[in-house]
Structure formats: structure tokens, C-alpha cells
C-alpha positions in Angstrom: 12.8 -5.9 -14.1 9.9 -3.7 -12.9 10.1 -0.6 -10.8 7.9 0.4 -8.2 7.4 3.9 -6.7 5.0 4.7 -4.0 4.0 8.4 -3.1 1.4 10.1 -1.0 2.7 9.8 2.4 2.8 12.4 5.1 1.7 13.7 8.5 -1.7 13.5 9.6 -4.1 13.9 12.9 -5.7 11.0 14.3 -8.9 10.3 12.5 -7.6 11.8 9.5 -7.0 10.1 5.7 -4.4 10.0 3.4 -4.2 8.2 -0.1 -1.2 6.3 -1.0 -0.1 5.5 -4.6 2.1 2.8 -6.1 3.2 3.2 -9.6 3.6 -0.1 -11.1 4.1 0.0 -14.9 3.9 -3.3 -16.7 2.2 -5.2 -13.7 -1.2 -5.0 -14.6 -1.5 -8.7 -14.6 0.0 -9.4 -11.4 -1.1 -8.8 -7.7 0.1 -5.9 -5.9 0.3 -5.8 -2.0 0.9 -3.0 0.4 3.1 -3.8 3.4 4.2 -1.6 6.3 6.9 -1.4 8.8 7.0 0.6 11.9 10.2 1.2 13.9 11.2 -1.9 15.9 8.4 -4.1 14.4 8.0 -6.8 11.8 6.9 -5.9 8.4 3.1 -6.2 8.2 1.0 -7.2 5.2 -2.2 -4.8 5.0 -3.7 -5.5 1.7 -3.4 -6.9 -1.8 -5.4 -6.6 -5.1 -5.3 -9.1 -7.9 -4.2 -8.6 -11.3 -7.6 -9.2 -13.1 -10.2 -7.0 -11.2 -10.4 -9.9 -9.1 -10.5 -10.6 -5.3 -8.7 -7.9 -2.7 -7.5 -8.8 0.8 -7.2 -6.9 3.9 -5.4 -7.5 7.3 -7.9 -7.3 10.2 -5.9 -4.3 11.4 -7.1 -2.1 8.5 -10.1 -3.8 7.3 -13.0 -1.4 7.2 -10.6 1.6 7.4 -8.4 0.9 4.2 -9.6 0.6 0.6 -7.2 -0.8 -2.2 -8.0 -0.3 -5.8 -6.1 0.1 -9.2 -6.3 2.2 -12.2 -5.3 -0.1 -15.1 -4.9 2.7 -17.7 -2.4 4.5 -15.5 -0.7 1.3 -14.0 -1.3 2.8 -10.5 -2.6 0.8 -7.2 -4.0 3.1 -4.6 -4.5 2.6 -0.8 -7.1 4.9 0.6 -6.5 5.1 4.3 -9.3 6.5 6.8 -9.7 7.2 10.5 -6.0 6.8 10.9 -4.4 6.1 14.2 -1.1 6.6 15.7 -0.3 3.1 15.3 -0.6 3.3 11.7 2.5 5.3 11.9 5.1 3.3 9.6 6.6 3.3 6.5 4.4 1.8 3.7 5.5 -0.2 0.7 4.1 -1.9 -2.4 5.0 -5.2 -3.6 4.8 -7.4 -6.6 6.0 -10.9 -7.4 6.5 -11.3 -11.1 8.4 -14.1 -12.9 9.5 -15.5 -9.6 11.2 -12.3 -8.4 10.1 -9.9 -6.0 9.9 -6.1 -6.3 9.6 -3.5 -3.8 9.1 0.2 -3.8 11.4 2.5 -1.8 8.7 3.2 0.8 6.7 6.3 1.8 6.5 7.4 5.4 3.0 7.8 7.1 2.9 9.7 10.4 -0.2 9.8 12.5 0.0 12.0 15.5 -2.0 14.8 17.2 
């Protein structure tokens, strides 16, 4: 059993920045992904980082604006978001799959508006 917990969401103006955190204790050896879901839209995969300081992945919609990283000592995965746009407004969640089971955090709201 693993628990994921996101934090760092909030309201920001277009062009602004936010950094989300995903506390993922015990999951250092597993890939962690960030997803988002806006009202009325399907869940979208944004970024993923491997469990061994290996490759990262970014969706086209966020590549160049978002950066994923992880602190192995703290067991936290970060999503640095820059140049935010109104269309980035959504609930952001982190995800891991371990031992064949899916683990999701509760999500954190990000709102981008003038």
C-alpha cells in the first residue's frame, strides 16, 4: 500500500509559474507520472519520470514549459510549471503503478486566469 499526496496548486495569472509536489514515500524505484483533468475533458498524461534517474517524458502540450524532477532523499516528485495558460486549468494528480496496482493522489487544483 502506497500513499501519494499532491500539493502546491493554486491560482495564478497567465504567464505565471507554479511548482507542484507529489509526496511518494517508498516509491523511489518506480516511475511517477503527472496527469491532469479539466472539467468535461478526459484525463491527460503530462509527464513521467523513471525510478532510476533515467529518462523523462513530456506531452507535447507541456514540453518546454513544464519540468519534472524528483528528490530521492525526500521521496518527492516535482512538476515545475511555467508560462501557464488558461487552458492549463485542471486538477493535477500524480500516479504510480507498483506491484501491479495503480496508485493515485487526491489531486490539487490549478487555476490560470487573469
